[in-house]
C-alpha positions in Angstrom: 0.0 0.0 0.2 1.3 3.5 -0.9 2.2 5.9 1.9 0.8 9.4 2.0 4.1 10.8 1.0 4.4 8.5 -2.0 0.7 9.4 -3.0 1.5 13.1 -2.7 4.6 12.8 -4.9 2.4 11.3 -7.7 -0.1 13.9 -7.5 2.4 16.7 -8.6 3.5 14.8 -11.7 1.8 15.4 -15.1 2.5 12.9 -17.9 2.0 14.7 -21.3 0.1 12.5 -23.9 -2.8 13.0 -26.0 -4.8 15.8 -24.4 -4.6 19.4 -25.7 -2.0 21.7 -24.2 -4.8 23.7 -22.8 -6.1 20.8 -20.8 -2.6 20.3 -19.4 -2.0 24.0 -18.4 -5.6 24.0 -16.8 -4.7 21.1 -14.7 -1.2 22.3 -13.6 -2.7 25.8 -12.9 -5.5 23.9 -10.6 -2.7 22.3 -8.7 -0.8 25.4 -8.1 -3.9 27.4 -7.2 -6.3 25.2 -5.6 -4.2 22.3 -4.2 -1.4 24.7 -3.2 1.3 22.7 -4.7 4.6 24.5 -4.7 6.4 22.2 -7.4 4.9 20.3 -10.4 6.8 17.9 -12.6 6.1 17.5 -16.1 7.0 14.3 -18.0 7.0 13.3 -21.5 8.7 11.1 -24.1 9.1 10.8 -27.7 6.8 13.0 -29.9 5.1 14.5 -26.7 8.3 16.3 -25.6 7.7 19.3 -27.7 4.2 19.5 -26.2 5.7 19.4 -22.7 7.9 22.3 -23.4 4.9 24.3 -24.7 2.9 23.5 -21.6 5.8 24.8 -19.4 5.9 27.9 -21.3 2.1 28.6 -21.1 2.1 27.7 -17.5 5.0 30.2 -16.9 3.1 32.9 -18.9 -0.2 32.3 -17.0 1.3 32.9 -13.6 3.9 35.6 -14.7 2.1 38.4 -12.7 0.6 36.9 -9.6 3.0 34.2 -8.3 5.6 33.5 -10.9 6.5 30.0 -11.9 10.0 29.2 -12.9 11.8 26.2 -14.2 13.6 24.8 -11.2 15.2 21.7 -13.2 15.0 20.0 -16.5 16.5 16.6 -17.4 16.6 14.7 -20.6 17.4 11.2 -21.2 16.3 7.9 -22.9 14.3 4.9 -22.0 14.2 1.5 -23.5 10.8 0.2 -24.3 9.5 -2.8 -26.0 7.4 -2.1 -29.1 4.2 -4.0 -30.0 6.3 -6.3 -32.3 8.7 -7.2 -29.5 11.5 -5.2 -30.4 13.5 -3.0 -28.0 13.3 0.7 -28.8 15.1 3.8 -27.4 12.8 6.7 -26.7 13.8 10.2 -25.7 12.4 11.6 -22.5 12.1 14.9 -20.7 11.3 15.8 -17.2 10.7 19.5 -16.3 10.4 20.6 -12.7 8.3 23.8 -12.2 8.4 25.9 -9.0 6.0 28.4 -7.9 7.7 31.4 -6.0 
């Protein structure tokens, strides 16, 4: 069973996928304003990496006046995945940590 600390950690992680940029920005904004999160982590891989960067930029823009959001850390890397046909595949990854001042 997950501890409260582990559960809280997962709540501040957003995985970028098929939703629109606006939906991700809205979700992260909700975490910052209503859930009082101080940090959010945005993760993406492959073709969704560009979308993750756009989400970060829009979040920063949205909060530029009231409580600014900064990029605290950014990491890029690779993950090995197994494709549907059973072959190993390297996929690029990005993890961006946003912090509200």
